[in-house]
C-alpha positions as CSV (number, residue, x, y, z in Angstrom):
1,M,110.1,94.3,106.6
2,M,111.5,97.7,107.4
3,D,109.8,100.3,109.6
4,K,110.4,104.0,109.7
5,E,112.7,103.8,112.7
6,E,115.1,101.7,110.7
7,F,115.1,104.0,107.6
8,G,118.5,105.7,107.3
9,G,117.2,108.4,104.9
10,D,117.9,109.6,101.4
11,V,119.2,112.7,99.9
12,L,116.3,115.2,100.0
13,L,115.0,115.8,96.5
14,M,112.8,118.9,96.0
15,D,110.2,119.1,93.3
16,T,111.0,121.9,90.8
17,V,109.6,123.2,87.6
18,D,112.1,121.1,85.5
19,G,112.2,118.0,87.7
20,G,113.9,117.2,91.0
21,E,116.8,119.0,92.6
22,I,118.8,118.3,95.7
23,N,118.5,120.7,98.6
24,I,121.7,122.4,99.8
25,V,121.7,124.5,103.0
26,N,124.9,126.2,104.2
27,G,126.9,124.0,101.8
28,L,125.4,120.8,103.1
29,V,123.3,118.4,101.1
30,M,120.1,118.0,103.2
31,S,118.9,114.5,104.0
32,D,115.3,113.1,104.1
33,K,114.6,111.0,107.2
34,R,111.0,110.7,106.0
35,F,109.9,109.2,102.7
36,T,109.6,112.3,100.6
37,T,112.4,111.4,98.2
38,A,111.3,107.7,98.0
39,T,107.8,108.9,97.1
40,F,109.1,111.4,94.6
41,L,111.3,108.8,92.9
42,S,108.5,106.2,92.9
43,L,106.3,108.6,91.0
44,F,108.9,110.4,88.8
45,G,112.1,108.4,88.9
46,G,111.5,105.6,86.4
47,N,111.7,105.6,82.7
48,P,108.6,107.6,81.5
49,E,108.3,105.4,78.5
50,D,107.9,102.3,80.8
51,D,104.3,101.3,80.9
52,G,104.9,99.0,83.9
53,K,104.0,95.8,82.1
54,V,105.9,92.6,82.4
55,D,108.9,92.1,80.0
56,N,108.9,95.7,79.0
57,S,112.1,96.7,77.1
58,K,111.8,100.3,78.3
59,T,112.2,99.6,82.0
60,W,114.3,102.0,84.1
61,W,118.0,101.0,83.8
62,G,118.4,100.4,87.5
63,N,115.8,97.6,87.3
64,R,118.2,95.6,85.2
65,F,120.8,95.0,87.9
66,Q,120.8,91.3,89.0
67,D,120.6,92.1,92.7
68,T,117.6,94.6,92.3
69,T,114.6,92.9,94.0
70,E,111.1,93.2,92.6
71,V,110.2,95.6,95.4
72,E,113.1,97.9,94.6
73,K,112.2,98.2,90.9
74,I,110.7,101.5,89.7
75,S,108.0,101.1,87.1
76,G,106.9,104.6,85.9
77,K,103.2,103.7,85.5
78,F,102.1,107.1,86.6
79,Q,104.5,108.9,84.2
80,S,103.3,106.6,81.4
81,V,99.7,107.5,81.9
82,I,100.3,111.3,81.8
83,K,102.4,110.9,78.7
84,T,100.1,108.6,76.7
85,H,96.5,109.4,77.7
86,P,94.5,112.6,77.1
87,M,93.6,114.5,80.2
88,T,90.0,113.6,81.0
89,S,88.3,113.0,84.3
90,K,88.4,109.3,83.7
91,N,92.2,109.4,83.0
92,L,92.8,111.4,86.1
93,R,91.4,108.3,88.0
94,V,93.6,106.1,85.9
95,A,96.6,108.2,86.8
96,E,95.6,108.0,90.5
97,S,95.5,104.2,90.3
98,A,98.9,104.1,88.5
99,A,100.4,106.3,91.2
100,R,99.1,103.9,93.9
101,D,100.6,101.0,91.9
102,D,104.0,102.8,91.8
103,L,103.8,103.3,95.6
104,Q,102.6,99.8,96.4
105,W,106.0,98.8,97.6
106,F,105.3,100.9,100.8
107,I,102.6,98.4,101.7
108,D,104.6,95.3,100.4
109,E,107.5,96.3,102.7
110,G,105.3,96.8,105.7
111,I,106.1,100.5,105.9
112,A,102.5,101.5,105.3
113,D,99.1,100.0,105.3
114,D,97.1,102.9,103.6
115,I,98.0,104.9,100.5
116,V,95.7,107.6,99.1
117,C,96.5,109.4,95.9
118,S,94.4,112.2,94.5
119,I,94.9,114.2,91.3
120,R,93.4,117.4,90.2
121,A,93.8,119.5,87.1
122,V,95.6,122.7,87.8
123,D,95.1,124.0,84.3
124,T,94.9,122.5,80.8
125,I,98.4,120.9,80.9
126,R,99.3,120.5,84.6
127,V,98.0,118.3,87.4
128,E,98.7,118.3,91.1
129,I,99.1,114.9,92.7
130,T,98.6,114.6,96.5
131,V,99.9,111.5,98.2
132,V,99.0,110.5,101.8
133,I,100.7,107.4,103.2
134,K,99.8,106.0,106.7
135,K,100.7,103.2,108.9
136,S,98.2,102.2,111.6
137,G,96.5,105.6,111.2
138,E,99.8,107.5,111.7
139,L,100.9,109.8,108.9
140,I,104.1,108.5,107.3
141,E,104.3,110.8,104.4
142,K,102.2,113.5,102.8
143,G,103.3,115.4,99.7
144,N,102.1,117.4,96.7
145,W,103.8,117.4,93.3
146,T,102.9,119.2,90.1
147,A,103.4,117.5,86.8
148,N,102.8,118.4,83.2
149,W,100.2,116.2,81.5
150,E,102.3,115.7,78.4
151,A,99.8,113.8,76.3
152,V,97.9,117.2,75.9
153,N,101.1,118.8,74.6
154,N,101.7,116.0,72.1
155,G,98.3,116.3,70.6
156,I,97.3,112.8,71.7
């Protein structure tokens, strides 16, 4: 079990219109001592064609390394929902559930004990997902990301 004091940090990834970008300030790559990057990668870092089911041939390539533990694997359930389901109020709830599944490792690793994901439609093709992660009532991470709900664009 790892707690936030042991977390060494990641390269800080910022949400951009066309995906994630590293943040460079005065020529230095900024680091993330919180869990912003870990949350971002959990939601958007896997193979978007991975439905998160067992024995899926479309798993993210990093999941195939022999020393990758189950907790370290990225599934892409959230991405799969927004690529394959039409945007309806019911499917917004399905996407919230998939996002919680993608973030479950926070609880499994003892980093958090509460994860709340909420999604709202921004317009006919975009949604905003808000994630709040807490441990013993203390805020560990809070973030908002915008994503295209691609199933709408594909005519599904």
